N, C-alpha and C positions, 0 to 999 in steps of 0.2 A: 504493500500500500503506499501511497505517497504521504509524507509527513514532514513537519518542519519540526526539528529536533537539535539537541545540542549534545557534544561529547565531553564538554567540560564547562565549568562556569566562567563567566567573562562578560565582555561588552557584546552589544548586538551583532557584531561580526562573527560571533561564534555560531550563530544559528545557521543550520544547513537545511536545504530541502531536498529530500531524496526518498528512496524506498527502505521501508522497514518492514519486518514480518508483521502481519495483521494479528492482533490479539484474539485469543479464544475465551469466550465468557465462562468463567468458572460458576460454582454453585452460587446462587443469589445475584448474579450479574447479568448484564444485558448488553449485547453487542449493538453499537448504534452506528448506522452509517450517516457520517457527518456531513452536513452541507455547509455549515458556516460556523466560525469560530470568532469570538470577539478578543480583543486586546486590552489588558488592564494594567494599571500601575504595578499591581502585586505580581504580574507575570514577569516584569522587568526585574522586581526585587528578588524573585526565585532564580532567574537566569543569571543575574549579576552574583548572587550569593549574599546580597544585602539581608534577604530573609532566610535565616537558618532553617532548613527543612530537608529531609532525606530526598536525594536526587539520583535515581539510579539510571546510569548511562547505558545506551543511548536514551536521552530523555525527551520525550515529546512535550513540547511547551504548550501553554495555553490552559485556561481555566474554564472557559464557558464554551458550550456547543449547543447547536440546535440541529436536528436530523431526524432520522426514523429508525424504528427497531429493526434490526436485520436478523436476530436470533436472540433467544433467551436461554440463560443457563437452568440448571436443575433448581426447583424449588421456587421459581418466580412465578407469582401469579398477578393477573391484572394487566399484563402487557403481552402484546402479540406483534408479530412481524407486520410492519407497515404503520404501525402507530406513530404520530408525529410526538416527539419529546424535546425536552431540553435539560440541561444540566449546568450548574455553576460552581462546582467545588472539585474539579479536576486539577492535576499539574502541581501538587503539593502534597506534603506529608506521605511521600512515597508513591503516590498515585500518578501514573502516566497521564500526560495532559491530552487536550481537546482538539489541537491543531494537526489532524490526521484524518485519512478518509475512513477509518474506523476507530472506534474506541470502546474499550470495555468499562462499563459504568456499574457500580453497585446499585441494585434496584431501589434502594431507599434514598439514593441521591438523584433520581431521575423523576422528571415531572412531565404530565401531558401538556401538550401544547394545545390551547383552546382552538375550537373551529374557528376560521375566519381570520385568525391572527398571522400577520406576516411573519416568517421565521426570521427575517433580518431584524425587524423591529424587536422581537423577543430576545434575540441573543444580544442585541445592542443594550438592552435595559437590564438583563438578568443580574449582572453584578452590582450595578448602581442601585437598582430597586431593591434587591436583598438587603444591601447595606443601609439603605434609608429606612427599611422596615425594622432591621435590628436596632438602629440608633434611636428611632422613635418610640417603638413599642416594647421591644425586649429590654432595652437599656434605659431609655427615656421614659417609659410608662406613661406615654401620652394618652390623654383622655379627651372625650368632648368638652368643650369649654375652656380647655387650657390655652394659654398665650404661648406661642411656639416661635422662638427667632431661629431662622436658618440663615447662617453665614456661608456664602458661596452658593447661593440659591440659583444662580444661571447655570451651573455646571451640571454634570450628568448626575451625581448623587443628590446635589442640592435641589435639582428640578423634580426629581422623583419624590424627595422628602416633602417639597411643597404640595405636590398633588396628593400624597398619602395623608399628611397632616391636616389639610383642608378637608379631604373626603371624610376623615374621622371626626369631624366637627370642631377641630381647634381653630383658633385664630391665628394666622400666620404672619409674621413679620419677616419679609424677605430681605436680606442684605446681599446686594450684588452690584455689578456695575450699572452705570445709568443706562447703558444701551440694552441691559437685560430687563429693565423694570416692566415693559409691557408684557414681555414673555412670562415674567412671575405673576403678573395679575391675572394673564389668561390661565395660568395653572391653578389659580385659587387663592394667592396672597391677597390678604386684606390691606397690607401696607407695604410698600417697597421703598427701601433706603439705599442711598449711594455708599459703599464701603469707604469710599475716598473722603468722606465728609469729616471735616476736623472735629465736629462735635456729634460723632456718631452715638456714642453712648447716651447723650442727652437726648438725641431724636428717638433712640429705642426706648427710653424712659417715659418720653411723652406719648409715644405710641402705645405703650403697655403700661399705663399708670398703676395697675395693680400688682406690677412686678412680672417676671418672666418665668413661667412654670417649667419649660423645657428649652434648653439652648444648645443647638447642634451646630457644630462647626465643621462644615464640609470642605472648606478652603485651606485648613491647616494654619490659619492666622493664630489661633489660640492665644487670644488676649484674655487670659483667665482673670486677671484683676478686674477689668471692666466688666466681664460676664458675670462674675460671682456678685459684684455690686448691683447687677440688674436682675438678679434672681428673686423671685417671691419666696415666702417661707416655704421650706421643704422643696425648693427647685430643684432641678437635675440638670446638670451640664455634662453633654456627652462629647467625648474627644474621639475623634475617628481618622484623623489625617494630621500630617506634619510631623513625620518620624524624627527629623531633626531638629524640631522646635524645643526650646528650654525656657517655657514661661515661668513667671512668678505666681505662685499660688497663694492668695491672700487667706491663710488658714482661720484667723479670727473670724472674718465676715463669714466664712464658710460654716463653722460650726455654730456661731450665734444664731443664724437663720436656719439651721437644721437642713443645710443643703448637702448635695452630694455631687462628686465629680466621677465620672466613670469612662475608662477609655476601653476601647475593643477593636479587634481586627476581625473582619468577616471569616478569615482562615481559622479562627478559633472557635467558630460557631459549631454547635453540635448538629447532627443530622436532624434531629427534632426541630431545632430552631430555624435551620434552613428549609425545612419542609412546611413550617408554619408561615415562614416568609413567602414561600412559593404559592401558598393558597391566596395570599392577598395580591401578589403580583399577577397571577392567573386571572383573578377577578377583574382587576384594573385593566389588564391587556384586553379582555374579552369585552369590556364597557368602552373601549377605546379612549380611556382617560390616561393611560401611560404609553407614551411613544418616545422614541429618541429624538431629540432636537436636530442633530445633523449626524449623518453617517459617512465616513469615508470608506469605501470599499477597495480592498487590495486583493490580489491573488495570493495563494498559498506560498508561492515562490518568493513573494515580496515581504515574508514575516519578519526579516531583519529590519527593513525600512519601516514596517508597522511599529517595531519595538522603538526604533529611533525617533518616530513621529511622536509616540506617546512620552518618551522621555524629553523631547524637546518642548512639549507643551504646545500652546498656541491658542486656537480658538476654543474657548470654553463651551462645554456642552457637546463638543464632537466626539463620536465614538468611532474608532477603527474596527473595521470587521473584515476577516479574511474570508473569501469564498474557497471552500475546501473542495466541493465536489467540481469536477470539470464538466 
């Protein structure tokens, strides 16, 4: 089978595209014929070694896939050849990745693709939307009526978080670039603020006079001193980006208001947590509420360029997707 893989950790240049033996599904596993695989920042962390995780060589890169069931292993129920499916937790913790014509996936990490949903849309939002769900609900305990601040609301994770928080009945204050304001309002934000504003904390306080119940920073800015000052009693601050950030944590204000700060990485999520996220993601995909903002499509042979593009950054909210099936 054709695959994008590495034989050693290193820069994007170590990625090769060539033939590898196709996997065989073991008990409890499903062989998926992959059509598309998305590229995420975490993929570059695994490839470079910045994220320490078991990597068996040759190692197929990629976390997310969409495709169809080709075969099922012993003990798998509820899935049959031809079923459209997606996964967002391959390519780390010793599991081979998604950027190949075939992938063997544990059945409990595989989710049905709703009828009518474009497979590129699904794979483009899988990682970001699951991350947003975990930030808001698993760790942030967002409820209807909460005031939720989302920093980086114009990006992939931030946009999904705006949709999810608003759909859950929260009042969303979106912090993003001025050019992203209309986009955030269309997604459901009640208030949009420019992250460049010198008086941003004051503007947030005015927009949420009762205090912020949940503060999610999807941009990695992590101004914890300002964020904690804005939290309501028992407010929750969720940190999910900015691996190199070293912010100051105002402990006094944190404990006096009975607030909490929690950090998480989606790669640490349990299969049960990922499955719970997938239920919400599928519901919003089927309803047409969850869509990628922009997609840059590349061929599987361009996987190295895809990684370089993600590492360079650029247009916020753009997802890089590899076309795997020829």
